[in-house]
N, C-alpha and C positions, 0 to 999 in steps of 0.2 A: 573459496567459501561462498556458497550461494545464500540467497535470501532466507531460506528455511533454517539453515544452521545459524546464521547471524541473528535472525529474529528470535530463535530459541534462546540463544545466549543473552540477548538484550532483555527478554522477558524474565528469564531466571534471575539475572542480576537485579532487575527492578523489584522482583518479589522479595529477594533477600534484603535489599536496601530499605524497602518501604513496608513490608509485611502485607501488601495488597496482593491477594490471590488473582491470578490471571488465567482464564481458560482460553486455550488456543484451538483453533480449527483450521486445518490446512487442506484445502481441496484444490491442489494444483500439482499435478504430476510432473509437468514440464518446467524447465527454467524459463524465466522471463528475460527479455532483453536487459542488458546491464543497466541502462538508464532507468528502466522501470524498477529493477531490484534496488538500485541505490535510492531512488525517490521513495519507494515503499519503506525501506529501512529508516530513512530520515523522518518520514511521516509517522511511523510507529514510535520512534524515539520522542518526537515532539508531542504526539498524542499521550504517551505514557507520562511525560513530564507535566502535561496539563492535568492529567488525572491526579498525580501526586500533589500538585500545587493548589488545585482548585476544587476538586470534587468531594472530598471527604469520604470517598468510596472505600469499601473493604474488599470489593470484587470488581473485576473488569473482564471483558471478553475481547479477543482479537481473532479475526478471521481473514484468511487470504483465499480467494477463489479465482480459478481460471476456467472459463467455459467458452462456448462459441461466441458469446457477446463481448468477451474481453476479460480483463483482470480487475479484481477489486480488493481493496484492503479496508476492513472496518475495525475501528477501535471504539469500544463502548464501555462506559463506566456505569455503575449502579450507585451513583452518588446523589448530590443535591441539585444537579442541573445548573445551567447557566442563567444569569439574570436576563430577563426579556430584552432590556436595552442592548446588551452585548450581542444577542442573536440578531436583533434588528439592524445594528450597525454592520454586522458581518454580511447580512442579506443585502444591504444597500451598497456593499463594497467598500465601506469605510474601514480604516485600519484601527484607529483608537487603541483600546485595550486588547484587541485581538490580533496583535502583530504576528504571533505564531500561526494562527489560523489563516491570516492573509498570506503568509509565506507558503503555507501548505497549498492553499488554493492556487497561487502563482506557479508553484512547481508542478502541480497536476495539470494546469492549463498548458504549460510549456510542452508537456507530453501529449497534448491533444485530448485530455480527459476532463472530468468534472469532479467537484467536491461537494458532497451533501452533508448537511449538519442538522441534527435534531436535538432538542433538549426539552426536558420536562422536570418535574419534581422527582422523577424516578431515575434521572441520570441524563447523560449526554452521549451522543454517538456521532462519529464522523466516518464517512465512507468516501474513499478515493476510487474513482472508476476510470480505467483506461480502456477505450473501445478496441475491439479486435483489429480494426483497420490501422489504428495507431501502433499497435503491437507489431503487426506485419511490417509496417513502415520502419520501425526501429530494429527489427531483426536483421542481423547481418546476412547478406546473401553469400552462400558458399558455392562456388562454381562446381557443377557436377562433373565428375571425372569418371570416364569409362574404366572398368577394370582392365588390366593388361591383356587378359585373354580375349576380351572383346576387340581390342585393337588388332590382335593377331588374326582373329577370324575375319575382320574387315579386310586386312591386307591379303589374306589367302583367297578371298572372294573376288578381288579386283582383277 
């Protein structure tokens, strides 16, 4: 089960449990390394939990993108926003009341990425970004094997 299917299941269950509508955008044709998919699933789960617990939102957006620069997951709500002191504590790297966000940031950093957080009276957004170089580093290398007919041609030419 890949990230796309697992995320769809998570978002649908969230919608049923909370009544919060979630628009999803998936711009990633390829699978990501397992470590990135697991982290993005966990970050999505934590982000949705924060929306339910703190935002007062009726709508949210989730997007996953994969391009030449890397992969990103963005979770955005259209709620009341975070208090300024919580954003400041997060920016300074303090844990305090933002334990979930600090955990997300740590998980993203372990993968070589960055976590951005924005908040205003129109809602809050977090974006986890994993650069292409980190994705290549995490992608398992599969040894290239020549098709059997290529080996036969090589033997015949020797």
